[in-house]
N, C-alpha and C positions, 0 to 999 in steps of 0.2 A: 538555404540548401547549399551544400558544397558543390563545387564544380568538379567535373570529371578530371580536366587537365590530362597530363600523361603520367599518372600515378602508377607506380609498380604495385603488383599484388604480392601479398605475403601468405603463402600457403604452407602449412605445417602438417606433415605426416611423420609419424614416429615421434622421436624425442629431439626437439630443436630448441636452441637458444638463439634469440634473434634481438636485433636493436629496434628500439622505437623509431618513430618517423611518420612520414606522410605517406599514406598508401590509398589504393583504390579499394580493393577487397582484402580483408584479413580473414582467412579461413583456417580453422584448426580442426584436424581429425585426429591427431595424436595427443602428445604432451608437449606444450609450448610454454617457454619463459621468455617473456618480452621485456627487455630493460629500457626504460624511458617512456616518454609520453607517446601516445599513438593518436593520429588523426587519420580517419578513413571514412569512405562512403559506406561500406558495409562490414560489419563484423558478424562472423558466423562461427559459432564454437560448437562442435558436436563431440569434442574430446575434453581435454583439460588445459586451461591456460591460466598463467599467472602474469599479470601486467604490472610491472614495477613503476607505476606512473599514472598520469591522468589519461582518460580515453574520451575522445570527441568523435562521434559517429553519426552519420545520418540515419542508418538503419542497423539495428542489432537483432540477433536471434541466437538465444542460448539454449541449446539442447543437451549439453553436458555440464561442465563445471567451469565457472569463470571467477576468478579472484582479481579484483582491481585495487591496487594499493595506492589509491589516490582518488580524485574526484572523477565523476562520470556524467557526460552529457550525450543524450540520444534524442534524435528527432521522434524516431518510432523504435520501440524495444518490445520484443516478445521473449518471455522466459518460460521455458518448458522444463528446464533442469534446475540449476542452482547458481545464483549470482550473488557474490559478496563484494560490496563496495566499501573502502575504508576512506570515506570522505562523502561530500555531498553528491547527490544525484539529482540532475534535472533532465527533463524530457518534454516532448510534446504529448505523446501517448505512450503509456505503459500497459502492457498486458502480462499478467502473471498467472501461469498455470502450474508453476513449480514453486520455487522458494527464492525470495530476494531478501537480503539482510544488508542494511545500510548503516554504517557507523557515522552517522551525521543526519542531515535533513533531506527530505524528498519533496521535490516540487515540479509541477507540470500542468497540462491542461486536463488530462483525462487518465484515470487509473481504472483498469479493469481487473479486479483481483478474484482469481478463482483457485488460488493456492494459498501461500503464506507470505506475508510481508512483515518484516521488522525493521524499524527505524528508531535510532536513539534520540533523534531530534524531532522536529516538526514534519507534518506531512501537508502539503498544500496543493490543491487542485481545483479546477472549475467543476468537475465531476469525479465522484469517487463512488464506484460500484463495486461492492464486495459480496462475493458468494463463497467466502473462505474464512480464513482467521488472520488476524493481525495484532501486532503489539507496536503501539506508537508512544515513544517516551515523552514527547511533548504534545503539541496541539495538532489535531486533525481538523483542518479548515477547508471547506469546500462550498461552493454555491449549492450543489446538489449532492447529498450524502444518502446512498441507498445501501443498506447493510442486511444480507441474509446470513444469519450466524450458523456456520458449519463447525464451529469449535469455539473454545474460549478466546476472546478478544479483549483487548484493553488499549486505553489511551488516557492521557492526563486530562485533556480536554477535547470536546468536539464542538465545532462551530460552523454554522451554515444558514442559508435561507430556508431550505427544506432539508429535513432530517428524518430518515424513516429507518427503523431497526426492527427486523423481523426475524423470528426463528425459522430456520429453513425446515422443509419438510423431512420426515424421517424415512431415509432410504434403508435398504437392507444392510448396507455398510454402517450407517448410523446407529442402527439397533445393535449391531455387534460391538460397536465401539462405545456405546452408551455408559457402560460401567466405568470407563477410563476418561471420558471427556465430558465437560459440562458446557453446553452451548450457551454462554451468557456473555454480556458485555459488561466490562467494569470500567468506570470513568468517574473522575471527580466532578466535572461540570459539563452539562450540555446547554448550549445557548443558540437559539435560532428563531426564526419567524413561524414556521409551521413544523410541528414535532410530533412524531409518532414513535412510541417505544415498546418494545416487548423484551422480556427476559434481560433487563437492564438493571444494573446496580450503580446508583449514582448518588452524590451528595447533593448536588443542585442541579435542577432542571429549570431554565429560564427562557420564556418566549412569549410569542403572542397567543397562538392557539396550541394547546398542548393536550394530547391524548396519551394516557398511560394504559398500555395494553396489558395482557396476562404476564405473569412471571417476573414483575419488576419490584425492587425495593429502592425506594427514593426517600431521602431525608427531607428535602425542601423543593416544592414546586412554586415558582413565581410566574404568573401569567397576566397578561393585560387584555386578552380576548376571551376565549372559551377554554374550559378545562373539563376533561372527562377522565374517568379512572374505572379500569376493570376491577370487579369484586375480588379477583384473586391477586391483586397487587397491594403492596403496602406502601403508603405514602404517609410519613410522619406528620407533615405539615404542608399545607398549600395556602397561598395568599394571592389576591388579585391586586395588581398594582394600579394606582391611579394614573390617569393621563397626565403627561408632562405639561 
C-alpha cells in the first residue's frame, strides 16, 4: 500500500496537458493528456485521459475513457467505462462492468468480469468469475474459473483446479441480440481437476472428473476419474488415462 506523504493532487477540468509524477489523487472530468509515468493513490477518470507512460495506483475507477500507453498496476481497479492498456496489467482485484483491452498479459488475484475483457497475452488469477465476454490470446489460468457466457468468448488455453462454463440465462436483451451473437466458448485446450462445460468448442479437454454438458463440440476428452456427457453434445473420442 502506498503512503499518503504530502503528495499533490492532479485535478483535470476542461482540456489540460500535465506532466507525470507522484500524486495523491488524479481526477479527470474533462480531457487530459499526461506525459510521463504516473504514481498515485487514487485514479478516477470520469472524462477522457491519455497517459503516455506507466501507471501505478492503489485504487482506480474508470467511468469514462482511459488510455495508458505503458504498463499498469492497480491494487483495486473498477472499470465502468473503457480502459486500454498498451502493456502488461497487474492488480490485486479487477472488476470490469465496461470494457478493458490489454495489449499484453493480465495478472492478479481476482477478476470479476461483467463486461468485456480482451488481452493479447496470458490472463492469470486466483479467481476468474465472468458473466460477460472475453478474448484471451494466450492462457487463461486460475485456481477457480467460473464462466457464465453472455456472448462469444475465446482463449487459446484454459487451465485451473476447478473449471465451470455455463450458458447464461436468456434475458429480454439476449433474445433481441440472439440473431447476432452466439453464446459459445472457443478454446484449443481445457485442463483441470474438476471440469464442467456447456456450449464449448474445444480440441482437447483433459482432467480428473469431466462432465460435458449441453451444446459442446469436443474432439478429445482425456480423464482419469469420471466422465459424463450430455446427449446433445458431440465428443469425437474419449479415453480414460491409467494411474501414473
